N, C-alpha and C positions, 0 to 999 in steps of 0.2 A: 614050261615057261622058257623063253629064249635066254641064252647065255649072253648077258650084256658086257661081261668082262672083255670080250673080243672087240668091243666098239671103242677103240682108243684113238681113232683118227678118221679123217673124212674119207679115206680110201677104203675103209672097211666095208663089208657087205651089210648094208642096212635094209636091203630088200626083204619084204615079207614081215618085217618087225611090226607088231601090232601096238600102235601108240595112240594114246588118248592125250590130246593137247587141251588143257583146261584154261580157257580164256583166250580170246582172239583179238586182243589189243595189239599194241606195237610189237612187244616181244613174243607173244603167243603166235601172232601171224608169221613172224620171221621164223620161228621154230617149226611151225606146221609146214611152211613153204619149203624149208630146207629138207625136212623129212620126206615130203612128197616128191621132191626132185630126186631123192635117192630111193624111190620106189618102196618106201615103207607104207604100210596100210594104216592110214591116219584117220582118226575121228577127231574133229575139232568141235568143242562145245563152248557156248557162251550164253550167259543168262540175259544178254541184251537183245534188242529188237533191231534188225537191220533196216526196218522201215522207218525207224526213228534216227538211227545213227548212220550217217553217210559213210563213215570210215569202216564200220562193220560190213556194210553192203559191198563196198569195194573189196575188202579183204575176202569176203565170201566168194565173190565172182572169180578172183584170182585163184583161190584155193581149189575151187571146183574144177578149174582147168587142169590142176595137178592131181585130180582124182581124190581129193580130200573130202571125206564125208562130213559136211558142215551141218551142225544142229544148233538152233537158237531157241532160247526160252528157258525159264526157271526150272522146268521139269528135267532139263538135260544136265543141270548142274547140281541136282539134289541127290545124286548117287551115281554109281558106275552103271554103264549100259550092260545089256545082257551078253554082249560079245566078249570073247576072251581078250584080255589086255596083257601085254608084256611090260609096258612102261607107261607111266603118266609123266608128262612134261607140263608143269604148272606155271602160270603167270606169277610173278613175284608177290603181288599183293594178296594172293589167296592164303589165308591162315591155315595152319595144320589141322585145326578143328573144323574146317569147312567139310560138309557132309561127304562130298565126293572124295576128297583127299583122305578123310578119316576112313572111308570104306576101302580105299586102296591100301592104307597101312594095315588094316585088319586082315586083308587078304594077302599081305606080303608082297604087294606089287611095288617095285621101286618108283620113287617120285624124284624127278630131277627138275631143276629150274633151267631156264634158257641159257644161263651161264655155264652150267654143267654140260649141257648139250653142245654148246659152242666149243668148250675145251676139248671134248671128245671128237669134234669134227674138224679140228685143226689139220692142216696138211701133214701127211706122214713124213715128208722130207723137209727139214729146215723150217719148222713153223715159226712165225713171228713170236718173240717172247712177249709176255705181258708184264707191265709195270702197273700195279694195282693200288687203288686208293679207296679208303672208306673213312668214316667218322661221322659224328652227329652233324657237324657243320663244316663248310668249306670244301666239300668234295669236288664240286663242279669247277670251282675256281682253280683248285690245285691241279686237277686233271688237264684242264685247258692250258694252264701255265706249263705243265710238263710237256704237253704236245708241242707248244711253241718252242720250248727249249730243244726238243728232239729234232724239230724241223730246222732250227738254227744250226744244228750239228750236221745238217745235210742228210738226215735220215727221212725215209718215207714213213710217216707216222700218222696214226689215226687216234682220236679220242672216241671211246665207245662205252657201251654198257648203260648205266643209269643216266649218263649224260645226254642221251638222245638216240644215237645210232645203236641198234641192237648189236650186241657183241657177235652174235652168230653171223650177221651180215658182214661185219668187218673181217671175221675169220675166213669167210668164204668169198671175199672179194676176189674176182678172177685175176686182178693185177697184183694182189698181195701187198703186204706192208713189211717194213723192216722191223717194226716194233709197234705195239699197241698200248696206249695209255687207257686204263680201264677203271671207270668209276663203278663202285659196287655198293649197293644199299644193304642194310641188315637183312631185309627180306630176301634179296638175291643170294646172299651168303648162306642163309639158312638152308637153301635147297642146293648148295654146291658141295660136292663130295671129293673130287679128285684134282682140282685145280692146283697147280704148282707155279706160282708167279716167279718171275726172275727176281723182282723186288716188290715189297708191299709196304704200305703205310696205313696206320690208324691215326688220324689227325687229332681226335679228341673223343671223349665219351661223356655224354650228359643224358639225363632222363629223356627219352623219346620213344614213341611207339611201344610203350609198356603194355598197352591194351592188346597189341599183336603178339608180343613175345612172352607176356605174363609177368616179367619182373625185370628190374635193371640188370640183374646178374645174367639172365638169359639173353637180353639185348646185347650186353657186352660180349658174351660168349659168341654170339653170331658174328659180331664185328671181328672177333679174334680169329675166326676161321680163315681170314684172308692171309694169315701168316703160315698156315699149315703147308708143309712141303716146300716152303720158300727156299730159293736157290742161293741168292747172293746177299740180300740185306733185308732185315725187318726194321723199318723206320718207325720210331715212336716219338711221342711228345714228352720231352723231359718234364714239363710242368704238369703233365696229366699222368698221375701214378697208375691209373687203370690201364693205359696203353702200354706202359712198361711191363706191368704184370702179365698182360696178354702175350708179350714177346717171351717172357720167361716160361710161360705154360705151353708155348707152341712146339710142335714136333716138326723141326725144319731139316733141310738137307745138311749134310756135313760141310762145314766151312761157312755156312751162312752167318752173317754178323748182325749184331744189334747196333743200330745207328740212331742216335738221338738228334733231335733238333730243338733249339732253345732260343728264346729272345735275349738270353744272357750270353756271357762269354762262354764259348764252347770248350769243353774238355776234349781229350783225345777220343776219337770215334764219335764225334758230334759235329753238327753244323750249327752256327749261331751268329751272334752279332759282336763285332769288335768296333767300338765307336759306331760309325754309320756304314760299316762294311759287312756284307754277308760273307762269312768265312767258313772254310771247310777244313776241319781237322780229322776227317774220317777217311778220305780217299786221297791222301798225300803220303809220300814215302816216309817222311820224317814227322809223322803226326804228333809225336811226343813233344817236339820243340818248334814246330812251324805249322803254318796254315796257308791254304790257297785262297786268294781273293776271288770271289765269284761275281759279285755285283755290289752296288751301293744302294742306299735308300733312295738316292736321286734317280737311279735307274728304274725303280719301282714307282716313284712318285709321279713322273711325267710332269704335266702342267699343274697337278693338284698341289695345294699348299701344304698338305701333310699326307701321311700314309698310315692307315690303321694297323695296330699291332697284329691283329689276326691275319691281315693280308700279308704281312711280313712272314708270319709263321707258315702260311700256305706256300709262299715262295721258297722258304727253306726246305719244306717237305718235298716240293717238286724238284728242287735242286738235288736233294739227297737221292731221290729215285733215279734222276738222270745220271748223276755221278756213279751210282751203283752199276749203271749200264755202260759206263766208260765214256760218257760225254765230257769233253774238255771244258775247263772253266770259262773260256771265252764264249762258248755256245750258251752256257747258263746266262751270262750277262746279256748276250744278244737276244736270246729268247724272252727274257724278262722285260727287256726294253721294248720288244715288239708286241708284247701281250696287251690285249685290250679286254678288260673285264666284261662279262655279260651284263646286260642292263639290270638295274635295281639292286646292285651290290656296291654299297658305299659310293654311289654315283653323285658327283657334284652336279647340281641342277642350275644354280644361279647365285649371284651375290646381289642383294637388294638392300640399299641403305646400310651397307656395311655388315649385313647379316648373311651368313652362308647357309644355303638350303641344300640338304643332302638326302638322297633317296636310298635307303637300305630296306626297301619293302620285302626283300628276300629273307630278312631276319624274322622268320615266322615262328620261332620258339624262344623261350627266355635265354637259353644259352647263347644263341646267335645275337640277340639284342644286347646282352651283357658285353659281348665282344665289341659290338658297334659303339656302345656308350663309352667304353674305355678309350675310344679313339679321339674323343673331343671333350672340350670344356671351355666355357659354360655351354649348357645345352637347353634348348626348349624341345622337349621330347614329345613326339607324336606317337601314341601307342594305342593298342587295343584291337579287338577283333574276336576271333574264336580261339580261346585258350586250350580247349580240348582237355581240360583237367590239369593243365600244367600249373605248377606252383611258382608264383612270381615274388615270393617273400625275399629270397636271396638276391634276386635281380634288383629289386627296388632298394634293399638295404645297402647293397654294394655300390649303387650308382647315385645315391641320394645327394652326396656332396658335390656332384657335377651338374646338378639340375638348377636352371634358372626358373623353369616353369614346365608344366605338362599340359598337353591337350589330348583328351581321351576320346576315342571313337569306338564303335562296335558293340557287339552284344555283351561281351564279358568285361567291359570297361570298369564296372563297379569293383571287380576283384583287384584291379590295379589301383583304383582309388582308395580302397580300404588299406592296401599295403602302404601306399603313400601317406595316408593319415597316421599310420603307426611309425613309419621310419623317416618321413620327410614332412612333418606337419607344417613347417614354415614355407614350403614350396607351393606357390599358387597353382591350382589345378582348374582347368576349364573342361567341363563335361559337355560334349556335343551329342545330344540325344537323337539327332536325325540319323537314320540309316539309309537315306537316299545317297546315291553316289555323288550327287552334286554338293553334298555336305563338305567336301574337301575345300571349297572356296571359303567356307566359314572357318574351317580348321586353320587355313593359312592366315586369314585375317586376325584371328585371335592369337596365333603364334607370333605374328609380327608385332602385336601389341605387347607381348611379354618379352620379346627379344630386345637386346641392346647391341649396338655396333660391336663386332668381334665375336658375337655369339653364333652358334650353329643351331638351326632348326632341323632336327633329325627325325626322319620317318624310320623308326626301327620298332615295328609294332609288337614284337614278342608273341604274335598270334597269327593264326591263319586268317584269310581274307574273305571267305565265301559267304559271310553274313551280309556283306555289302558289295562285294566285287566278284567278278568271274574268277579271278586268281590274283596272286601277288603282283603280277605284271600290270594288270589293270589298275590295281591300287597305286602302284608307283607312277603309272602314267597319269592318273588323276591328280596325284600330288604335284608332278612336274607341270601339268597344264594349269593347275591353280596358281602355282608360283609364277608362271609366265603371265597370267592375267593380273596378278598382284603387281608384278614388275611394270607392266604396261600402264596400270593405273597410277603408279607412283611416278612414272615418267611424263605423265600428262601435264 
């Protein structure tokens, strides 16, 4: 079997390495292409059908030009091929008990993810440092905030990883970057072994993907791998004890500091809020007695009437990572001012008859919905969809006092209705039993009946969308379009 310890940079000799790339989606395609360009002997397998998937067909065409042996169909992912294999590079969604990966483990064949491959393919000379982010919720917003701050500091920066651009593509970009903001999922971190981020943050830990990891403890441990070998700062959430525990358990480089972020007043070595100011008591000389002003809540709010607490927390985490990299306070302010959130994340849609309509369709689990609900009061809550086994008891109990009414949609809405009956029996609940995507007009009509001027109609489903919509974006779009039609009718 080949010696993989020598493969520590992109200039190493990858030729002749016998690699099986498992899964040819976005990250798998990027990994197979990078290996093919370096003359590795690559077999790419995927259980899908290129005659059905246009993207798979396009990936296959490109990979074959690079002499990658592309094989499609369920038979090719049911186990290892007969050929000798030195390394398996897996797509992040593949579970360790998947038959092919289980066979690799039994034969002692190393399994890497695309993130591990990217780390080992960085340029040998002066590679761009990684500022890495994980957490149950808020990863994409934080990484994109961080990239905006880095650019405001005059740095050539990219956001990559789970955020969209495969990290191997960012690492191998011919023009290079000064620094890379990297979003990492628990799946990606499970298959990552040698990464050493310049600074890393775990935003929060809540039950998610338990079916993949087997337990909350294993899920948290996967998140905690982001801190391993960290160089400058391990950034944790002061209000989330699990993130602090992960820092304590991490094996970091000498001199690496634990940096907290909090929505309260920061202690030394923390970032937090002083009145309406984002304050840094971690990266200032006299942190025992002073703080640096980074930005204000007005800088985050823009034209919106208010800013959600978890959005502020994301900004503090991004600021902590940027400050760990030496970014000045003024760049934090300018980057946060310039930042525009991705759609369907606490997005103001319209104000109709004094009622504010907010789209947080990205709140696809109870933890995210709880954060969204804490941002407003009183609320007419639009919720429901595919809960995927998630428990909504704590969510409903903690939010009951903020609710004016609830409109429920989706397959698992009865579970939320049952929790509301236990914890908020006086809150009116409307059950929309239609699963047609056009049901959103009915949702808005009933929500408008429940709402009073000054209320917020909040789409924060706490559930996935695929029972009614193609994805959470389509759900949010349907909500916004229904609000627009409602507004037009009221204006007539």
